[in-house]
N, C-alpha and C positions, 0 to 999 in steps of 0.2 A: 504494500500500500504506500502510495506516494504522499509525502507530507507537503503541505502548502506553507510557503514562507510568508510571514507577516511583514508588511512594509513598515519601516521605521517611521515614527511620528516626525512630522516636519517641524523644524524650529521656526520661530517667528521671523527671522531674518532671511530664510531661504527663499530664493527666487526660482520660478520655474525655468527649466532649461530653455535656452533660446532656440527658436525654430530655425531650421536651415532656410536660407533665402533662396527663392526660385531664381535660377539662372536665366538671364535674358537670352532669347533665341538669336541665332546669328542671321536670321532672315532680315533682309533690308526692308525698311519701311517703304511703302508705296507713296510716292509724292503725287499730289493732285492739285489741280487748279480749280477752285470753286468760284464760279462767276454768278453773281446775283444781279439780275436785270429788273429795273422798275420803270413803270411809265403810267401815265394817266389814261392813255388810249390803248386798248388791247390789240388793235390791228397794227399799230406802229411797233408795239412790243413784240408781237409774233414775227413781224418782218425782220426786226433786229436780231431776234434769236435765230431765225433761219440763216441770216447772214453769218452769224458767229459759228453755227453748226457747219455750214458749207466750208468756211475757212479752216475749221479744225479737221474736218474729214478729208479735205484736199491734201493735207500732210499726213494722212493715215494715223490720226490720233484716236485713242479709245475715248468715246464720249458717252456719258450717262446723262440723260435728260433730253429735252427740257422738262423739269418737274414744276408744275404749277403750284404756287404757294397760295394760301388764302388771301383774298382781296381785302386790303385794308380800306375801311370806309370811315371817312370823317364827316360827321353831320353837324350842320350849323342851323340854329333856329333864330330868326330875326323878326322883330315886330314890323308889321306892315305900316302901321301908323302909331302915333303917340296919343296919349291922353284918353279920349273917350273910347276909341276902337283898339285899345291895347290888347284885346283878346284875339284879334286877327293877326295870325302869324304866317310866315313863310319858312319852309325848310329847304336847305340846300345841302348837297353832299358831294364829296370828292372821293372818287374811287382810285386806289393805287393798286395796279395789277403787278404781280411779281412772278418771276421764273428763276429757277436755279439750274445751272449747267455745270456738271463735273467733267473735267478733262483729266484722264488718268495717265500718269507718266508722260507729261508733255515734253516734246523736244524743244530745242532752242528755236528752230524754224517756226514752230507753232506759236510760241510766245511772241516772237518778233512779228509774225503775221497778224496776231490779234492786237498788238499795240498799234500797228499801222492802220487798223480798221477804222473807217469813218462811219459813224452811226448818226441817225437823224436826231435833231434837237428834241428835248423832252424825254429822252431815254437816259436813265441813270444806271451806271455800271459800277459794281463793287467786286474787285478781284482779290482773292486771298489764296495764298499758297499754304497747303496743309500737308 
């Protein structure tokens, strides 16, 4: 019959043994170019996104998107008149349409072509390297 050993009681100052740290893998991280495009008019936005996609695909880049993001709606309420008719109001809204495009492992040629791209006015572009 095997006898079980009892563990010695821990002292108040004893710390638990340190866990071994996980080694980082030697796999290189994938670089990507995240392009956020915003505009008030969705037709102008879609034309700009198509132009960006055509430029990226011309240089054989891997592209994910365009991914439509939720439309941001800003509403403003204004009195139509003052004093007696102050209950009469008008509402206005501005819609900001958004798209996201990811370019995976972009080459130098792709980045240069995208920087030289001329897009219509009213289109805002935010480019981040991740």
